[in-house]
C-alpha positions in Angstrom: 79.0 10.0 -16.0 80.1 8.1 -13.0 80.9 11.3 -11.2 77.4 12.7 -11.8 76.0 9.3 -10.9 78.0 9.4 -7.7 76.8 12.6 -6.9 73.2 11.6 -7.4 73.4 8.6 -5.2 75.5 10.6 -2.5 72.6 13.4 -2.5 69.9 10.8 -2.4 71.7 9.2 1.0 72.0 12.9 2.3 68.4 13.8 1.7 67.9 12.3 5.2 70.6 14.4 6.6 69.5 16.9 9.3 71.2 19.7 7.3 70.0 18.7 4.0 67.3 21.7 4.4 69.9 24.1 4.9 72.3 23.0 1.9 69.4 23.2 -0.3 68.5 26.9 1.2 72.3 28.1 0.6 72.3 26.7 -3.3 69.1 28.1 -4.0 70.4 31.5 -2.5 73.4 31.4 -4.2 72.5 30.3 -7.7 70.2 33.3 -8.0 72.9 35.7 -7.6 76.3 33.9 -8.4 76.4 30.1 -8.2 76.4 28.1 -11.6 74.6 25.0 -10.4 70.8 25.1 -10.0 69.2 24.1 -7.0 67.2 21.1 -8.7 70.1 18.9 -8.6 69.4 18.7 -5.0 65.7 19.3 -5.0 65.1 16.1 -7.1 66.8 13.5 -5.3 65.8 15.1 -1.7 61.7 14.8 -2.8 62.5 11.3 -4.2 64.0 10.3 -1.1 61.5 12.0 1.3 58.3 12.5 -0.8 56.4 13.6 2.2 58.6 16.7 2.5 58.0 17.9 -1.2 56.3 20.9 -0.4 58.6 22.2 2.2 61.6 21.6 0.1 59.3 23.7 -2.7 58.9 26.4 -0.2 62.6 26.2 0.8 63.7 26.6 -2.6 61.3 29.4 -3.6 61.7 31.6 -0.8 65.6 31.1 -0.3 66.0 31.5 -4.4 63.8 35.1 -4.2 66.1 36.0 -1.3 69.0 35.2 -3.6 67.5 37.2 -6.4 67.3 40.2 -4.2 71.0 40.0 -3.3 71.3 39.6 -7.2 69.5 42.6 -7.8 71.5 44.7 -5.0 74.9 43.3 -6.8 73.4 44.9 -10.1 72.1 48.1 -8.4 74.9 49.0 -6.0 77.8 47.2 -7.0 77.7 46.1 -10.7 80.8 48.0 -11.4 83.1 45.8 -9.1 81.2 42.6 -7.7 78.3 42.4 -10.7 80.8 42.7 -13.7 83.3 40.1 -12.2 80.2 37.6 -12.3 78.8 38.5 -15.5 82.5 38.2 -17.0 82.8 34.7 -15.2 79.9 33.6 -17.5 81.7 35.3 -20.7 78.3 37.2 -20.6 79.3 40.8 -20.8 78.7 41.6 -24.4 75.3 40.2 -24.2 74.5 42.2 -21.2 75.1 45.5 -23.1 72.8 44.3 -25.9 70.5 42.8 -23.8 69.5 46.3 -22.3 67.0 47.3 -25.1 65.1 44.0 -24.6 65.1 44.2 -20.7 63.6 47.7 -21.0 60.6 46.7 -23.0 60.0 43.4 -21.7 61.5 43.5 -17.9 58.8 41.7 -15.8 58.2 39.2 -18.8 62.0 38.4 -18.7 61.9 37.8 -15.2 59.1 35.5 -15.0 60.6 33.3 -18.0 64.1 33.3 -16.5 62.7 32.3 -13.0 60.9 29.4 -14.6 63.2 28.0 -16.8 66.6 27.0 -17.0 67.7 30.2 -18.2 70.7 31.5 -15.6 68.6 33.6 -13.3 71.5 35.4 -11.9 72.1 37.1 -15.1 68.2 38.6 -14.5 68.8 39.3 -11.2 71.9 41.2 -11.5 70.2 42.7 -14.5 67.0 43.9 -12.6 69.3 45.9 -10.4 71.4 47.6 -12.9 68.4 48.3 -15.1 66.5 49.9 -12.4 63.2 47.3 -12.2 61.0 48.2 -9.7 62.3 46.3 -6.8 58.5 45.0 -5.5 57.6 44.2 -9.0 60.8 42.2 -9.3 60.0 40.4 -5.9 56.6 39.6 -7.1 57.5 38.3 -10.3 60.3 36.3 -8.8 58.0 34.7 -6.0 55.6 33.8 -9.0 58.0 32.4 -11.3 60.5 30.5 -8.8 57.2 29.3 -7.1 55.8 28.1 -10.0 59.0 26.0 -11.3 59.6 24.6 -7.5 56.2 23.5 -6.7 55.6 22.3 -10.2 58.6 20.0 -9.9 57.4 19.1 -6.2 54.1 18.2 -7.4 55.4 16.0 -10.3 57.7 14.2 -8.1 55.1 13.7 -5.2 52.4 12.2 -7.4 55.0 10.1 -9.7 58.0 10.0 -7.5 58.7 6.1 -7.6 58.2 6.0 -11.4 60.4 9.0 -11.9 62.9 7.6 -9.7 62.9 4.3 -11.7 63.2 6.3 -14.9 66.2 8.4 -13.6 67.8 5.2 -12.4 67.3 3.7 -15.8 68.1 6.8 -18.1 70.6 8.7 -15.9 73.0 9.4 -18.3 70.9 10.6 -20.8 69.3 12.9 -18.6 72.3 14.2 -16.9 73.6 15.2 -20.7 70.2 16.7 -21.6 70.2 18.6 -18.6 73.6 19.9 -19.3 72.5 20.7 -23.0 69.6 22.9 -21.7 71.8 24.6 -19.1 74.7 25.3 -21.5 72.1 26.2 -24.2 70.6 28.5 -22.1 74.1 30.2 -21.4 74.7 30.2 -25.1 71.3 31.9 -25.9 72.1 34.9 -23.9 75.5 35.3 -25.2 73.8 35.4 -28.8 70.8 37.8 -28.1 
């Protein structure tokens, strides 16, 4: 937990850095297509450190995440048999991916909406959207709604309750870090057993 605490403190100090918005954008983009760490890990301390920029940071996350989602869609649509399958295999989700097709064909838009808002690995859904040929325009609109809701809701809560949340995070950091990783791993396991 000391490593996570150090990373959290480092992120708080870097939130004032002139390139922090670019780093947030890159992580948001990458998380939607191949990277395992969600942008929330950067977004939360950045807003806590500079609450006045909460809405700008939410926009950066939403815009970059949707762009990354389109990149993930392209991986699934054009390159699933080469790049896409490597990403899915890296998360040990290839068996789940085949079973997932029937659910996806029936509930595609709802799945994109749910995965975009929750800790569910969004990259899995973006690649699946391309593989299963979900309408690209519906995919983009749904991704904007889902990711926007997620990041703007988080930004709003942090904007309003920022100092209280900072105190809460500082006091219960270890417990919150464990809960976060349980949610993240639980989401991956949920996919595996669908």
